[in-house]
C-alpha positions in Angstrom: 3.1 22.5 -8.3 5.2 25.4 -7.0 4.6 28.7 -8.7 6.6 31.9 -8.4 5.3 35.2 -9.6 7.4 38.4 -10.0 6.7 41.9 -11.1 9.8 43.8 -12.2 10.1 47.5 -12.9 7.5 50.3 -12.5 4.1 48.9 -13.2 2.1 50.8 -15.9 -1.4 50.7 -17.2 -1.6 49.0 -20.5 -4.1 49.2 -23.3 -7.0 46.8 -22.6 -6.1 44.7 -25.6 -2.5 44.2 -24.5 -3.6 43.2 -21.0 -6.1 40.7 -22.4 -3.6 39.2 -24.8 -0.9 38.9 -22.2 -3.3 37.1 -19.9 -4.3 34.7 -22.7 -0.7 34.0 -23.6 0.3 33.5 -20.0 -2.6 31.0 -19.6 -1.5 29.1 -22.7 2.1 28.9 -21.6 1.1 27.8 -18.0 -1.2 25.1 -19.5 1.6 23.9 -21.7 4.1 23.7 -18.8 1.6 21.6 -16.8 0.0 19.5 -19.4 2.9 18.8 -21.8 5.9 19.6 -19.8 4.8 17.9 -16.6 6.5 20.7 -14.7 6.9 20.7 -10.9 7.7 24.4 -10.6 6.9 27.4 -12.8 8.2 31.0 -12.6 6.2 33.8 -14.2 7.8 37.2 -14.5 6.1 40.4 -15.8 8.7 43.1 -16.5 8.2 46.7 -17.4 11.2 48.3 -19.0 11.4 51.4 -21.2 8.8 51.2 -23.9 8.1 47.5 -23.6 6.5 44.9 -21.4 8.0 41.4 -21.1 6.3 38.2 -20.0 8.5 35.2 -19.2 7.3 31.7 -18.2 10.0 29.3 -17.1 9.6 25.7 -15.9 11.5 22.6 -14.9 9.4 20.4 -17.2 10.3 17.9 -19.9 11.3 20.6 -22.4 10.9 20.3 -26.1 12.7 21.0 -29.4 11.9 24.6 -30.4 12.9 23.8 -34.0 10.3 21.0 -34.2 7.0 21.8 -36.0 4.5 22.9 -33.4 1.4 20.8 -33.7 -0.8 22.6 -31.1 -3.0 25.6 -31.8 -1.9 27.5 -28.7 1.7 28.4 -29.8 0.5 29.2 -33.3 -2.1 31.5 -31.9 0.5 33.2 -29.7 2.8 33.7 -32.8 -0.1 35.2 -34.8 -1.1 37.6 -32.1 2.5 38.7 -31.6 2.7 39.5 -35.4 -0.4 41.7 -35.0 0.9 43.5 -31.9 4.5 43.8 -33.3 5.8 41.6 -30.5 8.6 39.2 -30.2 8.8 35.6 -29.0 11.9 33.8 -27.6 11.9 30.1 -26.8 14.7 28.5 -24.8 14.1 24.8 -24.3 15.9 21.5 -24.5 14.6 18.0 -24.0 14.8 17.1 -20.3 15.9 20.6 -19.3 12.7 22.6 -19.0 11.6 25.7 -21.0 11.7 29.4 -20.9 9.3 31.3 -23.2 9.6 35.1 -23.3 7.1 37.4 -25.0 8.1 41.1 -25.5 5.5 43.7 -26.6 6.0 47.4 -27.3 3.8 49.6 -25.1 2.6 53.1 -25.4 1.8 55.2 -22.3 -1.9 54.9 -21.4 -3.7 57.9 -20.1 -7.0 57.6 -18.3 
């Protein structure tokens, strides 16, 4: 599988919980791209912009219907976590055309 990683914007330190949750959500989305989507390439972008951080995972996999009821635990867990963190989830996917899932979280400046 081909993987592209990109960091956009001025990197900032995040609260430990935000870092951990972003890592877990990225792992889940990558697992879904490989296991369910059968993707051949995946692009992961971490973007810092203003008072938010955005994680986007895009693939060329099988895609899915975002309106269909999600049976797996992973996406439900992501949605629940985003509610707690006041985040936002965008899903852009179509059968046969791959997927792009974007998570946006508000961040506060972290001071050591």
